[in-house]
C-alpha positions as CSV (number, residue, x, y, z in Angstrom):
1,X,-2.6,-14.6,-0.8
2,X,-2.0,-14.6,-4.3
3,X,1.5,-14.0,-4.7
4,X,4.1,-14.9,-6.8
5,X,7.9,-14.1,-6.7
6,X,10.6,-15.2,-9.0
7,X,14.2,-14.4,-9.2
8,X,15.9,-13.2,-12.2
9,X,19.4,-13.3,-13.0
10,X,20.2,-9.9,-14.7
11,X,23.2,-9.8,-17.4
12,X,25.7,-8.1,-15.6
13,X,25.1,-11.5,-13.1
14,X,23.0,-9.2,-9.9
15,X,19.7,-10.6,-9.3
16,X,16.2,-9.0,-9.6
17,X,13.0,-10.4,-7.4
18,X,9.9,-9.9,-9.5
19,X,6.7,-10.2,-7.9
20,X,3.1,-10.8,-9.1
21,X,-0.3,-10.0,-7.4
22,X,-3.4,-11.8,-8.5
23,X,-5.7,-9.6,-9.8
24,X,-8.5,-10.6,-7.8
25,X,-6.2,-9.9,-4.1
26,X,-5.6,-6.4,-5.4
27,X,-9.4,-6.2,-6.4
28,X,-10.4,-7.7,-2.6
29,X,-8.2,-5.1,-1.1
30,X,-9.1,-2.1,-3.0
31,X,-13.1,-3.1,-1.7
32,X,-12.4,-3.6,1.6
33,X,-10.5,-0.4,2.0
34,X,-13.9,1.3,0.5
35,X,-15.8,-0.3,3.3
36,X,-13.3,0.5,5.9
37,X,-13.5,4.2,5.2
38,X,-16.9,4.4,6.0
39,X,-17.0,1.7,9.1
40,X,-15.7,3.8,12.3
41,X,-16.8,0.5,14.4
42,X,-13.3,-0.7,14.8
43,X,-11.3,1.6,13.4
44,X,-12.1,4.5,15.2
45,X,-10.8,7.8,13.6
46,X,-8.9,10.3,16.5
47,X,-7.6,12.9,14.5
48,X,-4.9,13.2,11.5
49,X,-2.1,13.8,13.9
50,X,-2.5,10.8,15.6
51,X,-0.9,7.3,14.9
52,X,-3.0,5.3,16.7
53,X,-5.5,4.0,13.5
54,X,-4.8,2.9,10.0
55,X,-4.7,4.8,7.4
56,X,-4.2,2.3,4.3
57,X,-4.0,-1.1,3.3
58,X,-1.5,-1.3,0.3
59,X,-0.7,-4.7,-1.2
60,X,2.8,-6.4,-0.9
61,X,3.8,-5.8,-4.5
62,X,3.3,-2.2,-4.3
63,X,5.6,-2.1,-1.0
64,X,8.2,-4.1,-2.6
65,X,8.0,-1.5,-5.7
66,X,7.7,1.5,-2.9
67,X,10.8,-0.3,-1.1
68,X,13.2,0.2,-4.1
69,X,11.6,3.8,-4.9
70,X,13.0,4.8,-1.7
71,X,9.1,6.0,-0.6
72,X,8.5,3.0,2.6
73,X,11.1,4.8,4.7
74,X,10.7,8.3,3.7
75,X,7.9,9.6,5.7
76,X,7.5,12.7,3.6
77,X,7.6,10.7,0.2
78,X,5.2,8.0,1.8
79,X,2.8,11.2,2.8
80,X,3.0,12.5,-0.4
81,X,2.0,9.0,-1.8
82,X,-0.6,8.1,0.3
83,X,-2.1,11.6,-0.5
84,X,-2.3,11.8,-4.2
85,X,-5.3,10.6,-5.6
86,X,-4.2,8.2,-7.8
87,X,-3.4,6.1,-4.6
88,X,-6.9,6.7,-3.4
89,X,-7.9,3.3,-3.2
90,X,-5.5,2.3,-1.4
91,X,-6.6,4.2,1.8
92,X,-8.5,3.2,4.3
93,X,-9.6,6.5,5.7
94,X,-10.7,10.1,4.0
95,X,-8.8,13.0,4.8
96,X,-5.4,13.5,4.4
97,X,-2.0,11.9,6.4
């Protein structure tokens, strides 16, 4: 994967982790997600209330940002993020979560 992580020292002495992901890798994830939305051969959709299927593939740089923003471990905020039309490229299923 094309991820580069750098630690930056802030003025107060604390450290900030900065990650960058290659644009080609992001495009690969988004293109792959689009194909998965229509591929039911390996990822059989079992209904919105079931937790037995993949609903998204999210690049690590976004996961890190979501952790910092408190979205990753909050089920309601995560659901809202996944259902936001701006984040549709990261969804691997149609419909809502």
